[in-house]
C-alpha positions as CSV (number, residue, x, y, z in Angstrom):
1,M,82.1,15.3,119.7
2,Q,85.0,15.0,121.0
3,K,87.7,17.4,120.8
4,V,90.7,16.5,119.5
5,P,93.8,17.3,121.8
6,L,96.4,20.5,121.1
7,I,99.8,19.8,121.4
8,S,101.9,22.6,121.5
9,I,105.7,22.3,120.7
10,I,108.3,25.0,121.7
11,D,111.8,24.3,120.6
12,D,114.4,26.8,119.0
13,D,115.4,24.6,116.3
14,E,113.3,25.1,113.2
15,S,113.8,21.5,112.0
16,V,113.0,20.1,115.6
17,R,109.7,21.9,115.6
18,R,108.8,20.9,112.4
19,A,109.5,17.1,112.6
20,T,107.8,16.9,116.1
21,K,104.7,18.5,114.6
22,N,104.5,16.2,111.4
23,L,104.7,13.2,114.3
24,V,102.3,14.7,116.3
25,R,100.1,15.2,113.5
26,S,100.2,12.0,111.9
27,L,99.1,10.6,115.4
28,G,95.5,12.4,114.8
29,F,96.3,15.6,117.2
30,E,96.0,19.1,116.5
31,A,100.0,20.5,116.9
32,H,101.3,24.2,117.0
33,T,104.6,25.2,117.1
34,F,106.6,28.3,119.1
35,A,110.1,29.1,118.7
36,S,110.2,30.4,122.4
37,A,108.7,29.7,125.7
38,E,107.7,33.6,125.5
39,D,105.9,33.3,121.9
40,F,104.1,30.2,123.8
41,L,103.0,32.1,127.0
42,G,102.0,35.0,124.8
43,S,100.1,32.8,122.5
44,P,96.1,32.0,123.5
45,R,96.8,28.5,122.4
46,A,98.5,28.5,125.7
47,A,95.2,28.0,127.6
48,E,93.9,25.5,125.5
49,T,96.8,23.1,125.1
50,A,96.5,19.4,126.1
51,C,100.4,18.7,126.6
52,V,103.6,20.7,126.0
53,I,106.5,19.3,124.5
54,S,109.5,21.9,125.0
55,D,113.2,21.9,124.6
56,I,115.0,22.5,127.9
57,Q,117.8,24.6,126.3
58,M,116.5,28.1,124.7
59,P,117.9,31.7,124.3
60,A,116.0,33.5,127.2
61,M,113.0,31.4,129.3
62,S,114.7,27.8,129.5
63,G,112.4,25.1,129.1
64,V,112.6,24.7,133.4
65,E,111.8,28.3,133.4
66,L,108.7,27.9,131.1
67,Q,107.5,24.8,133.9
68,E,108.3,27.0,136.7
69,H,106.3,29.8,135.2
70,L,103.3,27.7,134.5
71,A,103.2,26.4,137.6
72,A,103.4,29.7,139.6
73,R,100.3,30.3,137.2
74,G,98.6,27.5,138.4
75,Q,98.8,26.0,134.9
76,R,99.0,22.0,135.3
77,T,99.5,21.3,131.7
78,P,101.4,17.8,131.1
79,I,104.9,18.6,130.0
80,I,107.7,16.6,127.6
81,F,110.9,17.9,128.0
82,I,113.5,17.2,125.0
83,T,117.2,18.1,124.9
84,A,120.0,17.9,123.4
85,F,122.1,18.1,126.4
86,P,120.8,15.7,129.0
87,N,121.7,16.7,132.5
88,E,121.1,14.2,135.5
89,R,120.5,17.3,138.0
90,T,118.3,19.3,135.4
91,Q,116.2,15.9,134.8
92,A,115.7,15.1,138.2
93,R,114.9,18.6,139.2
94,V,112.0,18.5,135.8
95,M,110.4,15.3,136.9
96,N,110.4,15.9,140.8
97,A,108.1,18.9,139.3
98,G,105.8,16.8,137.6
99,A,107.2,16.5,133.9
100,V,106.0,13.4,131.9
101,C,109.2,12.9,130.3
102,Y,112.6,13.8,130.2
103,L,114.0,12.4,126.1
104,A,117.8,13.0,125.1
105,K,117.9,14.4,121.4
106,P,117.9,12.4,118.9
107,F,115.0,10.1,120.4
108,E,113.1,7.3,118.6
109,G,109.3,8.6,117.7
110,Q,107.6,5.7,119.5
111,R,109.5,6.5,122.6
112,L,107.4,10.1,122.2
113,V,104.3,8.5,121.2
114,R,104.1,7.1,124.6
115,C,104.9,10.0,126.4
116,I,102.2,11.8,124.6
117,D,99.6,8.8,125.4
118,A,101.1,9.4,129.5
119,A,101.0,13.0,129.0
120,L,97.3,12.9,127.6
121,A,96.2,10.3,130.4
122,L,97.6,12.5,133.2
123,G,95.8,15.5,131.8
124,R,92.6,13.7,131.5
125,E,92.7,12.5,135.1
126,A,93.7,15.9,136.1
127,A,90.7,17.1,134.5
128,G,88.1,14.7,136.1
129,A,87.5,12.9,132.8
């Protein structure tokens, strides 16, 4: 039996976490939420995560710093970034570092669904499945 992919949602805004989790779960995926990048990194879920959906701007560690931290650990989990403050320089930086998508809030749920599909396909490719 194939395991249901785990999507980790990291955002300091509880309403965004809740709405994104509801969307992800409605698609049949397992979803866990974290209020900070540090909470995610300290969780056993970090190693099980098939895809990360992360805000860019958060207190303490930003989404960009999270991406760099995961890369430094050799963890190649696909990342989808969401932000209320889109910035072309930041977008170019995270996309060049391997992000799957960069979405400006508010975004249509269907756009996020396409990003999740792309991220999971990329993860399966990387795992050789």
